[in-house]
matplotlib code that plots the C-alpha trace (Angstrom):
import matplotlib.pyplot as plt

x = [-58.7, -57.8, -56.2, -54.4, -53.9, -51.8, -52.1, -52.8, -54.2, -57.8, -58.7, -56.5, -57.3, -61.0, -60.5, -58.3, -61.1, -64.0, -62.3, -60.7, -64.4, -66.2, -64.1, -65.1, -62.2, -62.3, -59.7, -58.8, -57.7, -54.6, -53.4, -50.1, -47.9, -49.2, -52.3, -51.0, -49.4, -52.7, -54.5, -51.6, -51.8, -55.6, -55.9, -54.5, -54.1, -53.3, -51.7, -50.5, -50.3, -48.0, -47.4, -43.8, -44.3, -46.5, -46.9, -45.3, -42.5, -41.2, -42.8, -39.7, -38.3, -41.7, -41.2, -37.6, -38.1, -41.2, -39.9, -38.1, -42.1, -44.2, -44.6, -47.3, -46.7, -45.7, -46.6, -45.1, -46.9, -44.6, -44.3, -41.1, -39.6, -35.8, -34.5, -32.8, -35.9, -37.6, -34.3, -34.2, -37.8, -37.3, -34.3, -36.0, -38.7, -41.1, -43.1, -43.0, -43.9, -46.3, -45.5, -48.1, -50.5, -51.4, -54.2, -56.3, -56.4, -52.8, -52.4, -55.1, -53.0, -49.9, -51.9, -52.8, -49.2, -47.8, -50.6, -49.9, -45.6, -46.7, -48.8, -45.9, -47.7, -48.4, -52.0, -53.7, -56.2, -57.7, -60.1, -63.0, -65.2, -65.9, -64.9, -61.7, -61.3, -59.0, -59.5, -57.0, -58.5, -61.6, -63.0, -65.1, -65.0, -67.5, -68.4, -66.7, -68.7, -67.9, -70.2, -70.5, -70.2, -70.8, -67.8, -68.8, -69.7, -66.2, -64.0, -66.3, -66.1, -61.9, -62.1, -64.1, -61.4, -58.5, -59.8, -60.9, -62.7, -62.3, -65.3, -65.4, -67.6, -70.1, -67.1, -64.8, -65.8, -67.2, -63.5, -62.3, -64.9, -65.5, -63.7, -63.6, -66.2, -68.1, -72.0, -73.0, -74.6, -74.1, -77.8, -75.5, -73.0, -76.2, -77.2, -74.2, -73.6, -76.9, -76.3, -73.3, -74.6, -76.7, -74.2, -72.1, -75.1, -74.5, -70.3, -69.4, -68.6, -70.8, -70.8, -72.5, -73.6, -72.3, -75.0, -73.8, -69.9, -70.2, -69.7, -67.5, -67.0, -66.5, -66.4, -67.4, -70.6, -74.2]
y = [-84.1, -82.0, -79.2, -76.6, -73.3, -70.9, -67.6, -64.4, -62.1, -62.5, -61.7, -64.2, -66.6, -66.2, -66.7, -70.0, -71.3, -71.0, -72.3, -75.4, -75.9, -75.8, -78.7, -80.8, -80.4, -79.6, -76.6, -75.1, -72.0, -70.7, -66.8, -67.2, -69.8, -70.7, -71.3, -73.8, -75.7, -76.0, -77.5, -79.5, -80.7, -82.0, -83.2, -84.8, -83.3, -84.3, -81.1, -77.9, -74.6, -71.9, -68.7, -67.5, -64.0, -64.3, -62.2, -64.6, -65.6, -67.5, -70.3, -71.2, -71.8, -73.2, -76.0, -76.6, -77.0, -79.3, -81.9, -84.1, -85.0, -83.7, -85.8, -83.9, -82.4, -78.6, -75.7, -72.6, -69.5, -67.0, -63.1, -63.3, -64.3, -64.7, -68.7, -68.3, -67.8, -70.6, -72.9, -72.0, -73.2, -76.4, -77.0, -76.7, -79.6, -77.4, -80.0, -77.1, -73.6, -70.8, -67.6, -65.0, -63.7, -67.2, -68.4, -70.8, -73.6, -73.2, -73.9, -76.7, -77.9, -78.0, -79.7, -82.3, -82.7, -82.8, -85.5, -87.5, -87.6, -88.5, -90.8, -92.5, -92.6, -90.8, -91.7, -92.7, -95.0, -97.7, -100.7, -100.8, -104.1, -103.3, -99.7, -98.0, -94.7, -91.9, -89.5, -86.6, -86.3, -87.0, -89.7, -92.8, -95.3, -98.5, -100.2, -98.3, -94.7, -92.0, -91.9, -88.4, -87.8, -84.3, -82.9, -84.7, -87.7, -88.1, -86.9, -89.6, -92.0, -91.4, -91.9, -95.2, -96.4, -95.7, -97.6, -100.7, -103.0, -100.3, -99.4, -95.3, -93.8, -91.0, -88.6, -90.1, -89.2, -85.8, -84.8, -85.8, -84.0, -81.0, -78.0, -78.2, -75.1, -76.6, -76.0, -79.6, -82.7, -86.2, -86.5, -85.0, -87.9, -90.0, -88.3, -88.4, -92.2, -92.8, -90.5, -92.8, -95.9, -94.9, -94.3, -97.0, -99.2, -102.7, -101.7, -104.8, -102.8, -101.8, -99.3, -101.6, -99.9, -101.4, -100.6, -98.1, -98.4, -96.6, -97.5, -100.0, -100.5, -103.6, -105.6, -108.6, -110.3, -109.1]
z = [-41.0, -37.9, -38.5, -35.8, -37.0, -35.6, -36.3, -35.0, -37.6, -37.0, -40.3, -42.2, -39.0, -39.9, -43.8, -43.7, -40.7, -43.1, -46.5, -44.4, -43.0, -46.2, -47.0, -44.0, -42.1, -37.8, -37.4, -34.1, -34.1, -31.7, -31.7, -29.8, -28.9, -25.7, -26.9, -29.1, -26.5, -24.5, -27.7, -28.4, -25.0, -25.2, -28.8, -31.7, -35.2, -38.8, -39.5, -38.6, -39.8, -38.1, -38.8, -38.2, -36.2, -33.2, -30.5, -27.8, -30.0, -33.1, -34.6, -36.3, -32.6, -31.1, -33.9, -33.3, -29.5, -30.4, -32.9, -30.4, -29.1, -32.1, -35.3, -36.7, -40.1, -40.1, -42.7, -42.2, -43.2, -43.6, -44.9, -45.5, -49.4, -49.1, -50.0, -46.5, -44.3, -46.2, -45.8, -42.6, -42.0, -43.3, -41.5, -38.6, -38.9, -41.0, -44.0, -46.3, -46.3, -48.1, -48.7, -47.9, -49.2, -50.9, -52.6, -50.8, -53.5, -53.0, -49.6, -50.0, -52.3, -50.1, -47.3, -49.2, -50.7, -47.3, -45.9, -49.1, -48.2, -44.6, -45.3, -47.9, -51.4, -54.3, -53.7, -50.7, -51.5, -49.4, -50.1, -48.7, -49.6, -52.8, -53.4, -53.5, -51.2, -51.4, -48.8, -50.1, -53.0, -51.9, -54.1, -53.4, -56.6, -56.8, -60.1, -62.3, -61.0, -58.4, -55.6, -54.7, -50.9, -49.0, -47.0, -43.6, -44.8, -46.5, -43.3, -41.0, -43.7, -43.7, -40.0, -39.8, -43.2, -40.7, -38.0, -39.7, -37.3, -34.1, -32.1, -32.5, -29.6, -30.8, -28.6, -30.6, -33.5, -32.8, -32.0, -35.4, -36.9, -35.0, -33.7, -29.9, -29.8, -32.4, -30.7, -31.8, -29.6, -30.3, -32.6, -35.2, -35.2, -35.9, -38.5, -40.2, -40.1, -41.2, -44.2, -45.1, -44.4, -47.3, -49.4, -48.9, -49.2, -51.5, -51.6, -49.5, -46.0, -43.3, -40.6, -37.3, -33.7, -31.0, -28.3, -25.6, -27.3, -30.3, -34.0, -35.9, -39.5, -41.1, -44.3, -46.2, -44.8, -45.5]

ax = plt.figure().add_subplot(projection="3d")
ax.plot(x, y, z, "-o")
ax.set_aspect("equal")
plt.show()
């Protein structure tokens, strides 16, 4: 998944960024609403974590203004615990909220829950050949066993699984796997694709190289 974190507290932001990166997510960080608008103008996101009180305005007002054209799910980060504050955030378009200070495991659980709801099912399983992939649970099942995948491998598989038969360039894959300021090259994509191919070998699904264009996931066949 690709997240946008809008949070001006640097210490908290670094902690969230580190935790989400360990889960294999690509996360961009904005310390103000103006920076958030710049990120949203240049990239697409699966989820936004939005603080309420920011240096240049109220996150709730920003969300209310943006909801006319912004369909991305949003979780509000707030230090206010009164029911009226939480209800107000939800009425303005938030999908969920979490009160500071919070445990990171709760934040991760709320992210998964919001993404499940947006996916339209309690479980978001995808059939890949003879395997069953659950991107939110982070599991790949085949022949009665669970195949262990590393975080980046899971995220890469998810990108391919959500775009079956579609050619994805290395640039597109880098955009989904890494934050925009990450110091990586296209060679990293080649490495992860190679690892993922070995993991899914024999499952009736394959990743083809389309010379000069990128990669494509196909099911069935040799």
